[in-house]
C-alpha positions in Angstrom: 0.0 0.0 0.0 1.5 3.4 -1.0 1.7 5.9 1.7 2.0 9.7 1.8 2.8 12.3 4.3 1.6 15.9 4.6 3.7 18.3 6.6 1.7 21.4 7.6 4.4 24.0 8.5 3.7 26.6 11.2 5.5 29.8 10.7 7.4 31.4 7.9 10.2 29.5 6.2 13.7 30.9 6.4 15.0 32.7 3.2 17.6 30.0 2.5 15.3 27.0 3.0 15.5 24.4 0.2 12.1 22.7 -0.1 13.3 20.1 -2.5 16.1 19.0 -0.2 13.7 19.0 2.7 11.3 16.7 0.8 14.0 14.3 0.0 15.3 14.2 3.6 11.8 13.7 5.1 10.9 11.0 2.6 14.1 9.1 3.4 13.7 9.4 7.2 10.0 8.6 7.3 9.9 5.7 4.8 6.8 7.1 2.9 6.3 7.1 -0.9 5.5 10.8 -1.3 5.7 13.9 0.9 3.8 17.2 0.4 4.8 20.2 2.5 2.4 23.1 3.0 4.2 26.5 3.1 4.1 29.7 1.0 6.9 28.4 -1.2 5.6 24.9 -2.0 2.4 25.7 -3.8 -0.1 23.9 -1.5 -2.6 26.2 0.2 -4.1 23.9 2.8 -4.3 20.3 4.0 -7.1 19.5 1.6 -5.1 20.6 -1.4 -2.2 18.4 -0.4 -4.4 15.5 0.5 -6.2 15.6 -2.9 -2.8 15.7 -4.6 -1.6 12.6 -2.8 -4.9 10.7 -3.5 -4.6 11.4 -7.2 -1.1 10.0 -7.2 -2.4 6.7 -5.8 -1.6 7.1 -2.1 -3.8 4.9 0.1 -2.5 5.7 3.6 -2.0 9.4 4.2 -0.8 11.0 7.4 -0.6 14.6 8.4 2.0 16.1 10.8 2.9 19.6 12.0 6.3 21.0 11.3 8.0 24.1 12.6 11.2 25.9 11.9 13.8 26.1 14.7 15.7 29.3 15.4 18.6 27.8 13.4 16.2 27.4 10.4 15.8 23.6 10.5 12.4 22.0 9.9 11.4 19.8 12.9 8.3 17.6 13.0 6.1 17.1 16.0 5.4 13.6 17.2 1.6 14.0 16.7 0.1 12.3 13.6 -3.4 12.6 12.1 -4.3 9.7 9.7 -6.4 11.1 6.9 -6.7 7.9 4.9 -5.9 4.2 5.3 
């Protein structure tokens, strides 16, 4: 079963933040098939938009987590998960 992860980012991303690198890192560390990050830079406006995108790409199990930027500019994930599908 394909799985997807939505990261809803709280706060503004740092100017030097690389969304593509962050996607690759999160995907590797979480063992999911696809990751969607919701920020001003990534093109998703809300959780529903990212959820719909993952569904149309064949994801059956979709989880949502909250991320926030540390003072150093690193994206950290909370341990809370909300299962949206599967």
